C-alpha positions as CSV (number, residue, x, y, z in Angstrom):
1,X,32.5,21.0,43.5
2,X,33.0,23.1,40.5
3,X,33.9,19.3,38.4
4,X,30.7,18.4,39.0
5,X,28.9,22.0,37.7
6,X,30.6,21.9,34.6
7,X,29.4,18.2,34.0
8,X,25.8,19.2,34.4
9,X,26.5,22.1,32.7
10,X,27.6,20.2,29.8
11,X,25.1,17.4,29.6
12,X,22.3,20.6,29.8
13,X,24.0,21.9,26.6
14,X,23.6,18.5,24.7
15,X,20.4,18.0,25.7
16,X,19.2,21.4,24.7
17,X,20.9,21.1,21.4
18,X,19.3,17.7,21.0
19,X,15.4,19.0,21.5
20,X,16.2,21.9,19.7
21,X,17.7,19.5,16.4
22,X,14.2,17.6,17.1
23,X,11.6,20.4,17.0
24,X,13.1,21.7,13.7
25,X,13.0,18.1,12.3
26,X,10.9,17.7,9.0
27,X,8.4,15.1,8.1
28,X,9.6,12.6,6.0
29,X,9.0,13.7,2.2
30,X,9.2,10.0,0.5
31,X,8.5,6.8,1.9
32,X,6.6,3.2,1.2
33,X,3.7,2.4,2.6
34,X,2.2,-1.1,3.1
35,X,-1.3,-1.6,2.5
36,X,-3.3,-4.9,3.5
37,X,-6.6,-5.9,2.2
38,X,-7.4,-9.2,2.9
39,X,-10.8,-9.3,1.5
40,X,-11.3,-8.4,-2.2
41,X,-14.3,-6.9,-3.1
42,X,-14.8,-6.3,-6.7
43,X,-18.4,-4.6,-6.6
44,X,-19.3,-1.2,-7.5
45,X,-16.0,1.4,-7.6
46,X,-15.1,3.1,-4.5
47,X,-17.6,0.6,-2.3
48,X,-14.5,-1.4,-1.5
49,X,-13.7,2.0,0.3
50,X,-17.0,2.3,2.4
51,X,-17.5,0.5,6.1
52,X,-20.6,-2.0,4.6
53,X,-17.9,-3.9,3.2
54,X,-17.0,-6.4,5.3
55,X,-12.9,-6.5,6.6
56,X,-10.6,-8.4,8.2
57,X,-9.1,-7.4,11.6
58,X,-5.5,-7.2,9.8
59,X,-6.7,-4.8,7.1
60,X,-4.5,-1.7,6.5
61,X,-6.2,0.5,4.0
62,X,-5.6,4.1,4.8
63,X,-2.5,5.9,5.8
64,X,-2.5,9.8,6.4
65,X,-0.6,12.9,4.6
66,X,-0.1,16.3,6.4
67,X,0.4,19.1,4.1
68,X,2.3,21.9,6.3
69,X,3.4,24.0,3.7
70,X,0.9,26.4,1.5
71,X,0.7,23.2,-1.2
72,X,2.5,20.4,-2.3
73,X,2.7,17.7,-5.0
74,X,1.8,14.1,-3.9
75,X,2.6,11.7,-5.8
76,X,1.5,7.6,-5.3
77,X,3.3,4.5,-7.3
78,X,1.5,1.2,-6.8
79,X,3.3,-2.1,-6.6
80,X,0.7,-4.0,-7.4
81,X,0.3,-7.2,-10.1
82,X,-3.1,-7.2,-9.9
83,X,-6.5,-5.1,-9.5
84,X,-6.9,-2.7,-6.3
85,X,-8.5,1.1,-6.7
86,X,-7.1,4.4,-4.7
87,X,-8.2,7.7,-3.8
88,X,-7.1,10.6,-1.7
89,X,-9.6,12.4,0.5
90,X,-9.6,15.9,2.7
91,X,-10.0,16.1,5.9
92,X,-14.5,15.8,5.3
93,X,-14.2,12.5,4.0
94,X,-14.2,14.6,0.2
95,X,-12.9,12.6,-2.8
96,X,-10.0,14.6,-4.5
97,X,-8.5,11.5,-6.5
98,X,-9.0,8.3,-7.6
99,X,-7.4,5.9,-9.3
100,X,-8.2,2.4,-10.7
101,X,-6.8,0.7,-14.0
102,X,-8.7,-1.5,-16.3
103,X,-8.1,-5.2,-15.7
104,X,-5.4,-6.1,-18.4
105,X,-4.0,-2.8,-18.4
106,X,-0.9,-1.8,-16.2
107,X,-2.9,-2.2,-12.9
108,X,-0.8,0.3,-11.6
109,X,-3.0,2.5,-9.3
110,X,-1.0,6.0,-9.3
111,X,-1.9,9.0,-8.7
112,X,-0.4,12.4,-8.5
113,X,-2.0,15.4,-7.5
114,X,-1.4,19.2,-6.1
115,X,-2.6,19.1,-2.7
116,X,-3.0,22.7,0.1
117,X,-2.1,22.9,3.5
118,X,-4.3,20.7,5.2
119,X,-4.7,17.1,6.7
120,X,-5.6,13.7,3.8
121,X,-5.7,10.0,3.5
122,X,-4.5,8.0,1.1
123,X,-6.5,4.9,1.0
124,X,-6.0,1.7,-1.3
125,X,-7.9,-1.4,-1.7
126,X,-8.2,-4.7,-3.1
127,X,-10.6,-4.9,-6.1
128,X,-9.7,-8.5,-7.1
129,X,-5.7,-8.6,-6.3
130,X,-3.5,-10.0,-4.2
131,X,-4.1,-9.6,-0.3
132,X,-0.9,-6.7,0.1
133,X,0.8,-4.6,-1.7
134,X,3.4,-1.6,-1.2
135,X,3.2,1.9,-2.7
136,X,5.8,4.2,-2.9
137,X,5.1,7.9,-1.9
138,X,6.4,11.5,-2.2
139,X,5.4,14.8,-0.7
140,X,7.2,17.9,-2.4
């Protein structure tokens, strides 16, 4: 009986430590997103971000960002060879920053901006480029 009680107590302690560790875990401060946009739309800037543009069920144009501190700097570095466009929007859909390099330019659609505590969305869309790109990001 005593052995059983020690084993149960030890198991409970390990479980409790695991829960404490996961409760204090931070969201990652960097990573890579994969954006997929099979339907290029070289119309007016920003149009490829709205609902009138046909999309493929496979399209992945947005990723959420949550700032939990008073403020943080979001940096995105796109890895595209052809033309894409990018923007960052607040939780109300207001555009806070955009990037769209001219054709023949570097084609990198990079952003650096300071965000206050809150929820945001990073969007990339295929202007006239390859159907899939990756974007490296940091939030510090």
